[in-house]
C-alpha positions in Angstrom: -22.9 8.2 7.3 -23.1 7.8 3.6 -20.7 5.5 1.9 -19.4 5.4 -1.7 -17.9 2.6 -3.7 -14.5 3.3 -2.4 -15.4 3.1 1.2 -17.2 -0.1 0.6 -14.1 -1.6 -1.1 -12.0 -0.3 1.8 -14.2 -2.1 4.4 -14.2 -5.3 2.3 -10.4 -5.2 2.2 -10.3 -4.8 6.0 -12.5 -7.8 6.4 -10.3 -9.8 4.0 -7.2 -8.8 5.9 -8.8 -9.8 9.3 -11.1 -12.7 8.5 -10.2 -14.0 5.0 -12.3 -14.5 1.8 -14.7 -17.1 3.2 -15.8 -14.6 5.9 -16.4 -11.7 3.4 -20.2 -11.6 3.3 -22.6 -8.9 2.6 -24.0 -9.2 6.1 -20.5 -8.8 7.7 -19.7 -6.0 5.3 -23.0 -4.2 6.2 -22.3 -4.6 9.9 -18.8 -3.2 9.5 -20.2 -0.1 7.7 -23.2 0.1 10.0 -25.8 -0.3 7.2 -28.3 -2.9 6.2 -26.7 -5.4 3.8 -29.3 -4.4 1.1 -27.8 -0.9 1.1 -24.6 -2.3 -0.4 -26.5 -3.1 -3.6 -26.8 0.5 -4.3 -23.1 0.6 -5.0 -22.6 -3.0 -6.3 -25.0 -5.0 -8.4 -24.0 -8.2 -6.6 -21.2 -9.8 -4.5 -19.4 -10.7 -7.7 -19.1 -7.1 -8.9 -17.9 -6.2 -5.3 -15.2 -8.9 -5.5 -14.2 -7.6 -8.9 -13.7 -4.1 -7.5 -11.7 -5.6 -4.6 -9.5 -7.5 -7.0 -8.9 -4.4 -9.1 -7.9 -2.5 -5.9 -5.5 -5.4 -4.9 -4.0 -5.4 -8.4 -3.5 -1.6 -8.4 -1.8 -1.8 -5.0 0.4 -4.8 -5.8 1.8 -3.7 -9.1 5.5 -3.6 -9.3 7.0 -0.1 -9.4 10.3 1.0 -10.9 13.3 0.9 -8.5 14.7 4.4 -8.0 18.3 3.1 -8.5 17.6 0.9 -11.6 16.6 3.6 -14.1 13.3 1.7 -14.8 15.0 -1.5 -16.0 14.4 -3.6 -12.9 11.2 -3.8 -11.0 10.5 -4.5 -7.3 7.4 -4.9 -5.3 6.1 -2.0 -3.1 7.3 -2.3 0.5 3.7 -1.8 1.6 2.1 -5.2 2.5 -1.2 -5.8 0.7 -4.1 -8.1 1.3 -3.2 -10.1 -1.8 0.1 -11.2 -0.3 -1.7 -12.2 3.0 -5.0 -13.6 1.8 -4.0 -15.8 -1.1 -1.8 -18.9 -0.8 -0.8 -18.5 -4.4 0.2 -14.9 -4.3 3.5 -14.1 -2.4 5.8 -11.2 -2.5 9.5 -11.7 -3.3 11.8 -12.3 -0.3 13.5 -9.0 -0.9 10.6 -7.0 0.5 
């Protein structure tokens, strides 16, 4: 199966959700995608660029969205849980979620 950048980031997020940041290695990611770790460098120059893409995805997912009953003046977190709220001890969603 061929993978693109998005599928690699998806797999990286699944590893983060299940195992945490310390366990996100190119070897584990390659095994999850059933490819050699070296194949991942076709999509990402190095692990840092992969982590930057993962961070971008987390930010996109965790951005507050306007509440339908607030006419855009108040904001709330999406109800969907994200890796950012589970993986980082410094990032938490408001209790209202």
